[in-house]
C-alpha positions as CSV (number, residue, x, y, z in Angstrom):
1,X,61.6,88.9,99.7
2,X,59.3,91.6,101.2
3,X,57.8,92.2,104.8
4,X,54.7,94.3,104.4
5,X,54.1,93.7,108.3
6,X,55.9,93.2,112.1
7,X,53.4,90.0,112.8
8,X,54.9,88.2,109.6
9,X,56.4,84.9,110.3
10,X,60.1,86.5,109.5
11,X,60.0,89.6,112.0
12,X,61.5,87.6,114.7
13,X,64.5,86.0,112.9
14,X,65.0,89.8,111.2
15,X,64.9,91.1,114.6
16,X,67.1,88.7,116.1
17,X,69.7,88.6,113.1
18,X,69.3,92.7,113.3
19,X,70.1,92.8,117.3
20,X,73.2,90.4,116.5
21,X,74.4,92.3,113.3
22,X,74.7,96.2,114.7
23,X,76.0,97.4,118.4
24,X,73.4,98.5,120.4
25,X,74.3,102.3,120.1
26,X,73.7,101.7,116.1
27,X,70.0,100.1,116.9
28,X,66.7,102.1,115.8
29,X,64.4,101.0,118.8
30,X,62.6,97.7,117.0
31,X,59.4,99.3,118.1
32,X,59.8,102.3,116.2
33,X,60.9,99.7,113.3
34,X,58.2,97.9,113.4
35,X,55.2,101.0,113.2
36,X,57.6,102.2,110.7
37,X,57.0,99.2,108.7
38,X,53.4,98.6,109.1
39,X,52.7,102.2,107.9
40,X,54.5,101.8,105.1
41,X,56.7,104.1,105.2
42,X,60.2,101.2,105.6
43,X,60.4,98.7,103.2
44,X,62.1,95.6,105.0
45,X,63.4,93.0,101.9
46,X,64.6,89.4,103.7
47,X,66.8,86.8,102.5
48,X,65.8,83.0,103.1
49,X,67.0,79.6,101.8
50,X,63.9,77.4,101.7
51,X,63.5,77.3,105.6
52,X,66.7,77.9,107.0
53,X,65.9,81.4,109.5
54,X,66.7,85.0,107.6
55,X,70.4,85.3,106.3
56,X,70.3,88.6,105.6
57,X,68.0,91.9,105.2
58,X,68.2,95.3,103.6
59,X,66.0,98.3,105.0
60,X,64.8,101.3,102.7
61,X,63.7,104.2,104.3
62,X,61.3,106.5,101.6
63,X,59.5,109.4,103.0
64,X,56.7,110.4,100.3
65,X,57.0,114.2,101.1
66,X,61.1,114.0,100.6
67,X,63.1,113.4,97.4
68,X,65.5,110.8,98.4
69,X,65.8,107.3,100.5
70,X,68.0,106.2,102.8
71,X,69.5,102.6,103.6
72,X,68.8,102.8,106.8
73,X,69.9,98.8,107.8
74,X,71.7,96.6,105.7
75,X,73.6,92.6,107.4
76,X,73.8,89.4,106.8
77,X,74.1,86.8,108.5
78,X,78.0,86.2,110.2
79,X,78.2,81.9,109.2
80,X,76.8,83.3,105.6
81,X,79.3,86.6,105.1
82,X,81.7,86.2,101.8
83,X,79.1,84.3,99.8
84,X,78.2,87.8,97.9
85,X,74.8,87.8,100.1
86,X,75.5,91.4,100.6
87,X,75.8,92.6,97.0
88,X,72.8,90.6,96.3
89,X,71.0,92.6,99.3
90,X,72.4,95.9,98.1
91,X,71.3,94.8,94.5
92,X,67.5,94.4,95.5
93,X,67.6,97.5,97.6
94,X,68.8,99.8,94.6
95,X,65.8,98.2,92.8
96,X,63.4,99.1,95.1
97,X,65.1,102.8,95.4
98,X,65.1,103.1,91.4
99,X,61.6,102.2,91.5
100,X,60.7,104.9,93.3
101,X,59.4,107.8,91.0
102,X,60.3,111.1,92.9
103,X,63.4,109.9,94.8
104,X,66.4,111.4,93.4
105,X,69.3,110.3,95.9
106,X,70.0,107.3,98.2
107,X,72.2,108.1,101.1
108,X,73.8,105.6,103.4
109,X,75.6,106.0,106.4
110,X,78.9,103.8,106.6
111,X,81.9,102.7,109.0
112,X,85.1,103.5,107.1
113,X,85.3,99.6,106.9
114,X,82.4,99.2,104.6
115,X,83.3,102.0,102.7
116,X,84.6,99.8,99.6
117,X,81.5,97.5,99.4
118,X,79.3,100.6,98.5
119,X,81.9,102.5,96.1
120,X,81.8,99.0,94.7
121,X,78.2,98.8,94.0
122,X,78.5,102.3,92.6
123,X,78.0,104.6,95.5
124,X,80.2,107.8,96.3
125,X,81.5,109.3,99.2
126,X,80.6,112.9,100.5
127,X,84.2,114.7,101.0
128,X,82.5,115.8,104.4
129,X,83.3,115.4,108.3
130,X,80.5,113.4,109.2
131,X,79.4,111.9,112.9
132,X,76.5,110.7,113.8
133,X,74.6,110.4,117.8
134,X,74.6,107.1,118.9
135,X,71.1,105.7,119.8
136,X,70.4,106.0,123.9
137,X,73.2,108.8,124.3
138,X,72.8,112.1,125.0
139,X,76.5,112.9,124.1
140,X,78.5,110.2,121.9
141,X,78.8,110.3,118.5
142,X,80.6,108.1,116.1
143,X,82.6,108.7,112.9
144,X,80.9,107.4,109.9
145,X,81.0,108.2,106.1
146,X,77.9,109.5,104.5
147,X,77.4,108.1,100.8
148,X,75.3,108.9,98.1
149,X,74.0,107.5,94.6
150,X,72.3,109.7,92.0
151,X,70.2,108.7,89.2
152,X,72.1,110.6,87.4
153,X,75.4,109.0,88.4
154,X,77.6,111.8,87.4
155,X,77.6,114.6,89.9
156,X,80.4,116.5,90.7
157,X,79.0,118.1,94.2
158,X,76.0,118.9,96.0
159,X,74.3,121.7,97.3
160,X,75.2,122.3,100.8
161,X,72.0,123.1,101.9
162,X,70.2,119.6,100.7
163,X,72.6,118.4,102.2
164,X,72.2,120.0,105.5
165,X,68.6,119.2,105.1
166,X,69.3,115.4,104.7
167,X,71.5,115.8,108.0
168,X,68.6,117.3,109.6
169,X,66.5,114.6,109.0
170,X,68.6,111.9,109.8
171,X,69.2,113.2,113.1
172,X,65.8,113.8,114.0
173,X,64.2,111.6,112.3
174,X,66.1,108.8,112.7
175,X,68.5,109.3,115.9
176,X,65.5,111.0,117.2
177,X,67.7,114.3,118.8
178,X,66.2,117.6,119.1
179,X,67.0,120.9,116.8
180,X,68.9,122.2,119.6
181,X,71.1,119.1,120.5
182,X,74.7,120.1,120.3
183,X,75.6,117.3,117.9
184,X,73.7,118.6,114.9
185,X,74.6,122.3,115.1
186,X,77.6,121.1,115.1
187,X,77.2,118.5,112.3
188,X,75.1,120.8,110.6
189,X,78.2,123.4,111.1
190,X,80.9,121.0,109.0
191,X,78.8,121.0,105.8
192,X,80.3,123.9,103.7
193,X,78.2,125.7,101.1
194,X,79.1,122.7,98.4
195,X,80.2,119.0,99.2
196,X,82.1,117.5,96.9
197,X,81.1,114.0,95.9
198,X,84.5,111.5,95.4
């Protein structure tokens, strides 16, 4: 079910699951998530069963001026994992992406152990050394995989210029790093002119 407002009855259960599902360094501040949901930029969808608390959720970031979307977070309650709920949530997120008229690309950052889950749902991994900043740290980074899905489905490579633009947005708008942050500068330097899609 879509959650359009941070004052919704589902918000507290979402916030609790979000804080348990992701380590501190990986969590975007809840007040900013709330503001972006309230403004309509973030699309939060929760999965509930009858009167039970939130079983899972996904958060889709669709910035109107950009031609791509970002699957920002997806999680399933630990006690309910292994039942296909993650795939169900991801399929719903993909439907939301395909409903966006101007978004050609969908990106997601994933730790290595989660990559097969996304590959199994049509995402493709970028051939890129990718390391994201930690929330709440001025220096720390974490290796991640950057995956993408394109409407045409059969893209062999992507212009490095597009990937650099995506990364600049993810780092500055998402992780709130400054344009001169060494982590962003180094990451942009690691992007080749043509990025392979595996």
